[in-house]
C-alpha positions as CSV (number, residue, x, y, z in Angstrom):
1,M,-2.2,-25.6,-6.2
2,P,-3.0,-23.3,-9.1
3,R,-1.9,-24.1,-12.3
4,V,0.1,-20.8,-13.4
5,R,0.9,-20.0,-17.1
6,S,0.7,-16.0,-16.8
7,E,0.1,-13.4,-13.8
8,A,-3.4,-13.4,-14.1
9,D,-3.4,-16.9,-12.9
10,F,-2.3,-16.3,-9.6
11,P,-5.0,-15.8,-7.1
12,E,-4.8,-13.4,-4.2
13,L,-2.1,-14.2,-1.5
14,P,-3.4,-13.4,2.2
15,L,-1.0,-10.6,3.0
16,D,-2.4,-8.8,-0.3
17,R,-5.4,-7.6,1.6
18,Y,-3.1,-5.9,4.3
19,E,-1.4,-3.5,1.6
20,L,-2.7,-0.9,-0.8
21,S,-3.6,-2.1,-4.0
22,A,-2.6,-0.2,-7.1
23,R,-6.1,1.4,-7.4
24,D,-5.8,2.4,-3.6
25,S,-2.5,4.0,-4.3
26,E,-3.6,5.8,-7.5
27,R,-6.4,7.4,-5.2
28,M,-4.3,8.3,-2.4
29,Q,-1.9,10.2,-4.8
30,R,-5.2,12.0,-6.5
31,A,-6.4,12.5,-2.9
32,Q,-3.1,14.4,-1.6
33,A,-3.2,16.2,-5.0
34,Y,-6.5,17.8,-4.3
35,L,-5.5,18.8,-0.5
36,V,-2.5,20.4,-1.8
37,R,-4.1,22.5,-4.2
38,R,-6.6,23.4,-1.8
39,C,-4.1,24.5,0.6
40,M,-2.5,26.4,-2.0
41,R,-5.3,28.4,-3.0
42,S,-6.0,29.1,0.5
43,F,-2.7,31.1,0.2
44,G,-4.0,33.0,-2.4
45,F,-2.4,31.0,-5.5
46,A,-5.8,30.5,-7.3
47,D,-4.6,29.0,-10.3
48,F,-2.2,26.3,-8.7
49,P,-1.9,23.2,-10.9
50,L,-3.5,20.0,-9.5
51,A,-0.2,18.1,-11.0
52,P,2.4,20.8,-11.2
53,K,5.7,19.9,-13.1
54,P,8.9,20.0,-11.3
55,R,10.9,23.3,-11.3
56,G,13.6,23.6,-13.8
57,R,16.0,20.9,-14.7
58,M,14.2,18.3,-12.1
59,S,11.8,17.5,-14.8
60,E,14.7,15.6,-16.4
61,S,14.7,13.2,-13.8
62,F,11.5,11.5,-15.5
63,H,13.9,10.6,-18.5
64,S,16.9,9.2,-16.7
65,T,18.3,6.2,-17.3
66,L,15.8,3.0,-17.9
67,T,16.2,0.3,-15.1
68,L,15.1,-3.1,-14.9
69,V,11.8,-4.2,-13.3
70,A,11.9,-6.0,-10.4
71,V,12.7,-9.8,-10.7
72,S,9.6,-11.8,-9.2
73,P,11.1,-15.2,-7.1
74,Y,9.2,-17.3,-9.8
75,G,11.0,-15.7,-12.8
76,M,9.0,-14.6,-15.9
77,L,6.0,-16.3,-17.4
78,D,5.2,-14.0,-20.7
79,L,6.3,-16.4,-23.6
80,G,5.8,-13.3,-26.0
81,Q,7.9,-11.0,-24.0
82,A,10.7,-13.8,-24.0
83,R,10.5,-14.3,-27.6
84,R,11.3,-10.9,-28.6
85,W,12.8,-9.1,-25.7
86,G,14.4,-12.2,-23.7
87,Y,15.1,-10.7,-20.3
88,G,15.0,-7.1,-21.4
89,F,12.1,-4.8,-22.3
90,D,10.9,-2.6,-25.2
91,P,12.2,0.7,-24.4
92,D,9.9,2.7,-26.7
93,R,7.2,1.3,-24.6
94,V,8.9,1.9,-21.2
95,E,9.4,5.5,-22.4
96,A,6.0,5.9,-23.6
97,G,5.1,4.8,-19.9
98,V,7.3,7.2,-18.4
99,A,6.1,10.3,-20.8
100,G,2.5,9.3,-19.8
101,D,3.3,9.7,-15.9
102,L,4.9,13.0,-16.3
103,P,2.7,15.8,-14.6
104,K,0.7,17.9,-17.0
105,G,0.2,21.1,-15.1
106,R,2.8,23.8,-15.2
107,A,5.7,24.2,-13.2
108,P,5.4,26.4,-10.0
109,T,6.6,29.9,-9.7
110,Q,9.2,30.6,-7.1
111,R,7.0,31.8,-4.4
112,E,4.6,29.1,-4.7
113,F,7.2,26.5,-4.5
114,E,8.5,28.1,-1.1
115,V,4.6,27.8,-0.1
116,L,4.5,24.2,-1.6
117,H,7.6,22.7,0.4
118,G,7.6,25.5,3.2
119,T,11.3,26.6,2.3
120,G,10.8,30.8,2.2
121,A,11.1,31.5,5.8
122,E,14.3,33.6,6.6
123,D,16.5,33.3,9.9
124,R,14.5,29.9,10.4
125,G,11.6,31.8,11.5
126,D,7.8,30.9,10.6
127,M,6.9,31.4,6.9
128,V,3.8,34.1,7.0
129,V,1.9,34.4,3.9
130,R,-1.2,36.7,3.6
131,G,-1.3,37.0,7.4
132,R,-1.2,33.2,7.8
133,E,1.4,31.1,8.7
134,V,2.5,28.4,6.4
135,P,2.3,24.9,7.9
136,E,5.5,23.1,8.7
137,G,7.0,21.4,5.5
138,G,4.6,23.7,3.2
139,C,1.5,22.6,1.5
140,S,3.0,19.4,0.6
141,A,3.5,18.1,3.9
142,E,0.3,19.6,5.0
143,G,-1.9,17.1,2.3
144,S,-0.1,14.1,3.7
145,R,-0.7,15.2,7.4
146,R,-4.5,15.5,6.6
147,L,-4.7,12.0,4.9
148,M,-2.8,10.4,7.9
149,A,-4.2,12.4,10.7
150,Q,-6.4,9.2,11.9
151,V,-3.8,6.5,11.3
152,A,-2.9,5.2,14.8
153,D,0.5,4.1,13.4
154,E,1.7,5.1,10.0
155,E,5.3,3.4,10.2
156,H,3.6,0.1,11.2
157,M,1.0,0.5,8.3
158,W,3.5,1.1,5.8
159,G,6.3,-1.0,6.7
160,Y,5.4,-4.3,8.7
161,V,3.7,-6.3,6.0
162,S,6.1,-5.2,3.4
163,G,8.9,-6.3,5.7
164,R,7.3,-9.7,6.8
165,V,6.7,-10.4,3.0
166,R,10.5,-10.3,2.2
167,R,11.1,-12.4,5.1
168,I,8.4,-15.2,4.0
169,D,9.8,-15.0,0.5
170,K,13.2,-15.8,1.6
171,A,11.9,-18.6,3.5
172,V,9.8,-19.9,0.7
173,A,13.0,-19.9,-1.5
174,K,14.6,-22.5,1.0
175,D,11.5,-24.9,1.4
176,P,12.3,-28.4,0.2
177,R,9.3,-28.4,-2.3
178,V,10.3,-25.2,-3.7
179,L,13.9,-26.2,-4.0
180,R,12.9,-29.3,-5.8
181,A,10.8,-27.3,-8.1
182,F,13.5,-25.0,-9.2
183,R,15.8,-28.3,-9.5
184,D,13.2,-29.8,-11.8
185,W,13.0,-26.5,-13.8
186,S,16.8,-26.0,-13.9
187,R,17.2,-29.5,-15.6
188,C,14.5,-28.7,-18.0
189,V,16.4,-25.6,-19.1
190,Q,19.7,-27.7,-19.3
191,G,17.9,-30.3,-21.4
192,E,17.0,-27.4,-23.8
193,G,21.0,-26.8,-24.4
194,F,21.2,-23.8,-21.9
195,K,23.2,-23.2,-18.5
196,E,22.5,-24.2,-15.4
197,Y,20.8,-21.8,-12.8
198,E,19.5,-22.2,-9.3
199,S,16.1,-20.6,-9.9
200,P,14.3,-18.7,-12.6
201,A,15.2,-15.5,-10.6
202,D,18.7,-16.3,-11.3
203,A,18.3,-16.6,-14.7
204,V,16.8,-13.1,-15.3
205,R,19.5,-11.7,-13.3
206,D,22.6,-13.0,-15.4
207,E,24.8,-10.4,-15.8
208,A,25.9,-11.9,-19.3
209,W,22.7,-10.5,-20.6
210,R,23.8,-6.9,-19.9
211,L,27.4,-6.8,-20.5
212,G,28.4,-3.7,-22.2
213,R,25.1,-1.9,-21.6
214,G,24.8,1.3,-19.6
215,D,20.7,1.5,-20.1
216,G,19.6,-1.1,-17.8
217,N,18.2,-3.3,-21.1
218,T,20.1,-6.5,-22.4
219,A,21.6,-7.2,-25.6
220,R,19.0,-9.9,-26.8
221,T,21.5,-12.2,-28.0
222,Q,20.2,-15.4,-29.5
223,R,21.5,-17.2,-26.5
224,E,19.6,-14.8,-24.1
225,L,16.6,-15.1,-26.0
226,G,16.7,-19.0,-26.2
227,T,17.7,-18.9,-22.7
228,A,14.1,-17.0,-21.9
229,V,11.8,-19.0,-24.1
230,A,13.3,-22.4,-22.3
231,D,13.0,-20.5,-19.1
232,V,9.3,-19.6,-19.4
233,T,8.6,-22.9,-21.2
234,C,9.7,-25.1,-18.6
235,N,8.4,-23.0,-15.8
236,R,4.8,-23.5,-17.5
237,K,5.4,-26.7,-18.2
238,L,6.4,-27.8,-14.6
239,N,4.2,-25.2,-13.0
240,T,7.0,-23.8,-10.9
241,A,5.5,-20.6,-10.2
242,G,2.2,-22.5,-9.3
243,V,4.5,-24.3,-6.5
244,W,5.9,-21.0,-5.2
245,W,2.6,-19.8,-4.7
246,A,1.2,-22.5,-2.8
247,V,4.2,-22.6,-0.3
248,S,3.8,-18.8,-0.1
249,N,-0.1,-19.2,0.4
250,E,0.7,-21.9,3.5
251,Q,3.3,-19.7,5.0
252,Q,1.6,-16.4,4.6
253,R,-1.5,-18.3,6.1
254,A,0.5,-19.5,9.3
255,E,2.2,-15.9,9.9
256,L,-1.4,-14.5,9.7
257,R,-2.4,-16.8,12.7
258,R,0.7,-16.1,14.4
259,N,0.5,-12.1,14.2
260,K,-3.2,-11.8,13.8
261,S,-3.4,-8.6,16.2
262,R,-0.5,-6.9,14.1
263,Y,-2.4,-7.2,10.8
264,T,-5.4,-6.3,12.4
265,A,-3.8,-3.1,13.3
266,V,-2.5,-2.5,10.0
267,R,-6.0,-3.2,8.4
268,A,-7.8,-0.7,10.6
269,D,-5.2,1.9,9.7
270,L,-5.4,1.2,6.0
271,D,-9.3,1.7,6.5
272,R,-8.8,5.2,8.0
273,L,-6.4,6.0,5.4
274,R,-9.1,5.0,2.7
275,A,-12.0,6.9,4.6
276,A,-9.6,10.1,4.5
277,V,-9.0,9.4,0.6
278,D,-12.8,9.0,0.3
279,K,-13.5,12.4,2.2
280,A,-10.8,14.4,0.2
281,L,-12.2,13.1,-3.1
282,G,-15.7,14.0,-1.9
283,E,-16.7,10.6,-1.9
284,P,-19.2,9.1,0.9
285,A,-17.4,6.3,2.7
286,D,-19.6,3.7,1.4
287,K,-19.4,4.9,-2.5
288,A,-17.8,2.5,-5.1
289,V,-13.9,2.7,-5.2
290,G,-14.2,2.5,-8.9
291,E,-16.0,5.5,-9.4
292,P,-13.4,8.6,-9.6
293,A,-14.2,12.0,-8.4
294,G,-13.3,15.2,-9.9
295,K,-10.9,15.6,-13.0
296,A,-7.9,13.7,-13.5
297,L,-4.2,14.4,-12.5
298,G,-3.4,15.9,-15.7
299,E,-5.8,18.9,-15.3
300,R,-4.1,22.3,-14.8
């Protein structure tokens, strides 16, 4: 059982290896952008941007109301965050992150948009540009198809593991060892003078923190801040998150043993997808994943 005081203390769980990492996802997004731009250029749009902005008012969607970060089953572990922001978040930091994720290229023209999404055909006929038929769904869909061409079961690859993890998390939350750890944590928080909660996740979700607010953040009252500090302190003291991880690790290993062939199939498809990403980025299959190819998505 690991001693967990921060997110960095969590070892990898067995099923983590059967899903794309954050780095994998970033590379896949970049590869698809290259494929889409290549397709658009083949239809005569030589300066089509690698990361086009949404057209018109769609760009405003990137500045929509702030929402809460997903709650981990074991709650929160950042004591500095608890002291400063309670169960909320720094809105300036979130806004800066959103702004950093905005596409940097220009918005597509109307004609580019039609070819990008395959929406320009009249009377539901085939869309033809420069004597060539635009692929179904436009260049955007074509980019996805190119990456997924060798994947045997796309739905299984994307949905199977995440679905099983959700079921396992529910089972872990009912395990006697975890329930005992949560009870100990709850008594510890009450001992500091705060409300009784069944689990750390319930403390994060307490609706009292967000009364009267419409931006998804919390009011950061003294009671909220005190509860959050007690929550994290007790979690660290009792190693509540470590117990959760240990039981999750045990149940995920058992899951792998029961359904080995299904996970092997997922892993094989992920490897095929990674190979397609390597090819799209112009990298040999055995090149280190950490080495980027080409320019960043912010280029025009």
